[in-house]
N, C-alpha and C positions, 0 to 999 in steps of 0.2 A: 492479720487473719488470712489464712491460705484460701486458695480458690475453692477447695472442697468445703471449707467452712462457710464461704459465701453461699454456696449452693444449698447448704443446710438451712441457712437463714431465710432464703428467698421464699420458700413455700409458706413460711409462717407469716410473711408480709403480704402474701397474695390476698386479694379481695375475693377470690373464689369465682370470679366471673369467667365465662368461657372466652378463650382467646380467639382472635380471628383465624379462620382456617387459611392456610397458604397452599394453594394448589401447586403441584410439581411444575407445571408449565406456565404459571402466572408470573408475570414480571411486575415488580412493585417499584414505585418511585414517588418521592415526595420530599417536603421540606421539614426539617427537624430543628426547632429552636432550642438552644441550650441556655437556660436562664438561671440566675442565682445571685447571691451577694458577692461583693468583691473578694478575690483571693480564695474562692471556694474550689477552684480547679477546673473551670470551664475550658480554658484554652489548653490546658494539659490533656484533658479528655479528648478534645477535638484532634490534637496532634497525635495522640495515641491511636485513635480510631483510624485516622488517615495514614498512619505510619509515615508521616511527613510533617516537618515543622512549618506549619502555616501561620499560626497565631503566636505572637511573641508572649513570653512569660517572664515574670520576675516576682520576687517575694513581696513587692510593694503593691498596695491596692490600686485599683483603677488603671492597670496597665493597658487593658483593652479599651479602646475608645470608639471602635467602629463595629458595625455588623459585618462580620467576615463570613463568607460562604466557603465551606470546604466540601468537596464533592467526592463521595466514596462510591465507586462503581464496581459491580461484579456481573457475572453472567445472569444473575437472578434478580438483582435490584440495583437501584441508584438512590442513595440517601444524600440529600443536600443539607448539610449541617450549617446552622446559623449561630456562630459564636457571637455573644453579645457583651456589652460592657456590664460591669458589676452593678446590680441594683442598689440604690442608696435611699436613705430615708428622705432627704431633702436636697434639692438642687441649690448649689451655692452661687452659680453663675450660668451664663448662657451655654457654655460648653457642657456643663452637667445636664442642663435641660435637653440638649441635643442627644446626649448619651442615653438619657432615660427614654427619649423618643425612639431611639434605635431598638430598645428592648420591646416597646409596645408594637413597633412595626414588625419585628420578628415574630412575635406571638400571633399577630393577625395573619402573617404570611404562612405560618407553619401549618402542616397537616398533623403534626405531633409535637408535643412540648415535653422536654426533659427538664424538670426542676432539680437542680443540683444543690445539695445542702451538706453541711458538716454534721458529724454525729453528735449533735446537741439538740435539745428541745427547740422547736421553732421560735424565732425571735420576731420582732416587729417587721423586718424586711420579708421574712418567709411568709408571715401571715398576710402581708399585703399582696404578695405574688399569688398565694393560694386564693385570695379573694378574687383576683383577676381571672384565675383559672376557673373559678365557679361561674363566672359570667360568660365563659366561652364553652361552646359545645364541641370540644376537641379532646381527644385522648391525651392524658398526661402520665408520664412515668416519673417517679421520684427516684433519683439516684443519690444515695447517701454515701458521700465520698470520705476518704481518709479513715476507713474502718480499721486500718492497721494501727491506729493510734488509740483504739479503745478495746475493751474486753467484750466478748460476745454477749455476756450477761448484761452489760450496760447498754448494749445496742438494742436489745429487744423492746424495752419500754419506750425508746425513742421511735422505733418503728410503729408501735401501737398508737402513740399520740398522733403521728402523721397519718396513719390509716384512718383514724377517726376524724381528722381535720378535712379530708377531701376524698372524693371517690377516685383515687388514683388507679389507673389501669394496672400498673405494676409498681412494686417497691423493690429496688435492687441495691444491696450494699456493695460498694466497690472501693478500690483504691486506684485512682487514675494514674498516680505516679508509679505504682508498682505493677499495674496491669491486672490486679485481682478483680474478677467479676466482669471484666470488659467483654469477654466472649458472650456471656449470658446477656448482658445489656444490649449488645449489638444484635443478637438474635431476636430479642424482644422488640427492639426498635423496628426491625424489618417486618415483624408480624403486624405492626400497627400502621405501616405505610399503605396507602391506597394502591390498588392495581393501576398500572398505567405505563406508558412508554417512557424511556429515558429522556430527560430534559436537557442533557448536556452530552457532548462527545465522551466516550468511555475513558479517554486518556486525559481528560481535563480535571485538574485538581481544585481549581478555584476560578471565579470570574474576575478576580482582581489582577491588574496588570503588574508587570515586573517593577515598575516605578513605585507602586504602592508597597510591595514587599520589601524593596530596598529602604524605603522611608521607615517602615516599621522596624527593620533590623537596626538602623541607626538609633532610633528612639529606644529600643530595648537596651542597647549598650549604655545609654545615658541613665536608664533606670538602674542598671546593675552597678555602675561605677560611681554614682553620686549619692549624697545623703537624701534625707527625706524631702527637703524643700525643692531642690532643683528639678527633679523629673516632672513634677506636676505643673511646673511653669514653663515647660519646653514644648515646642511644636517643631516639626521637621518638614521641610519642603524641598523637593528636587527641582533645582533651577535648570539643570542641563543634564541630558542623558544621551550620549552618543556612542553607538556601537563601534567596535573596532573595524578599521578598514585597512588591512595590511597593504593593499596596493597603493594606498596613499601615505604609507609610512606610520599609520597609527595601529599598533599591535594590541592595544588594550581598550576596553570600554572606558569612556571618560564620564564620570559622574560628579557633578557639583551639587552639594546639598547645603542648605542653610538651616541652622538650628536657632529658633527664635526663643527669647526669654523676655520676662516682664521688666527686669531692672538691670542697670549697668553693673550692680554688685553681683548679680547672678551671672552675668556675662564673664566677669573676671574669674569667678569660681569655675565656670564651665571650661574656660580656656586654660586656666592654671598657670603656674609660674613657668615662664618661658614657653608656653604653649604645650607643656608636657601632658596635661590632663586631656586636652582635646586630641592630641596625637594618639593617646591610648584608645580613645573612642574610635578614631579612624582605623587603627590597626585591627582591633577586634571586629569592627563592622566590615572592613574590606575582606577579611578572611571568610566571613560567613556569606557575604555577597558573592564572592567568587565561587564558593561551593554551590550556592543557589543557581547562579547563572551558568556555571560550568566553563567559565572563561576568565582570563585575567582582567583586573579592574584597576584603574587609577581613580582614587576617591579623594575629592577635595572638599573639606568642610569649612564652613564659615559660621560665625555666631553674630546675630544681630539682635538689638533690643527693640521690642515692640510692646510698649506699655499697655497693660490691661487687654492683652489679645484674647483672653478667654471670654471677654464681654463684647468683642468686636464681631458683629455678624458677617460683615463683608470679608474680614480676614479669615474667619472660620470656614467660610465657603472656599476661600482661596486655597487653604491647606487641606481641604477635603472633609471637614466636619459638617 
């Protein structure tokens, strides 16, 4: 659906409430939580809004495990977006519990909540998230993603069901991947931010350090290169991160990272015959890390077995969960 089609649909989805007035000289700033089921496109939306790849993405569910802050600053506003893990029906282990906790934390922290859904009637996960929204006195925008996959006539009944399910401030059809409707969504988000001073320096994109971003890049390559089982049983930790020191003869950053798995059999798959599979992870990760850091990198990867790490509270804290 083209962007002009998106703008045609949006008024039909409006609840008819008066929108907040935005004075010409008023600066707005606040936190915006992006929530929704796995693989709905939350990280893609964040990256598109920031015009910077902050959150990792993959076709597999539960790629995002952290609450990631992305900061969008202009002369008139500063929106701090909170990308969250995909909401699930039931937690299978301690890691899942902590990911669900990140969602609830983000919703409490936010001044505005964007519930992102696919162009289908709401399922159990959406209904649970809407129930939580009802318990909170905060404005919420519904972003119906992937509208390029459905006909406009099929979208209208879905909008109507969601409009009746909750008092959404706005309902906006979008395609995060193709960029359709994102300008409208961004404008509406700004309208519902409270007036206030910027909370971060204007040139800051995230509150996460380089080590975290490097860890996520490595983990993303594992998600892309391996089958269904391996990615969900891997965790990544940076053991050493030394910046280049040309005067001492070290012309590249040195990064040593460990990829943890549950079982020895998973370790063998991750490494591959003759180490070729792990080498491919390293090649792809290093290229993206060098682009991120803007300098050459020597990346060293190791694989270690840590049985049942997803249930180990101390280990989860160690690797940042």
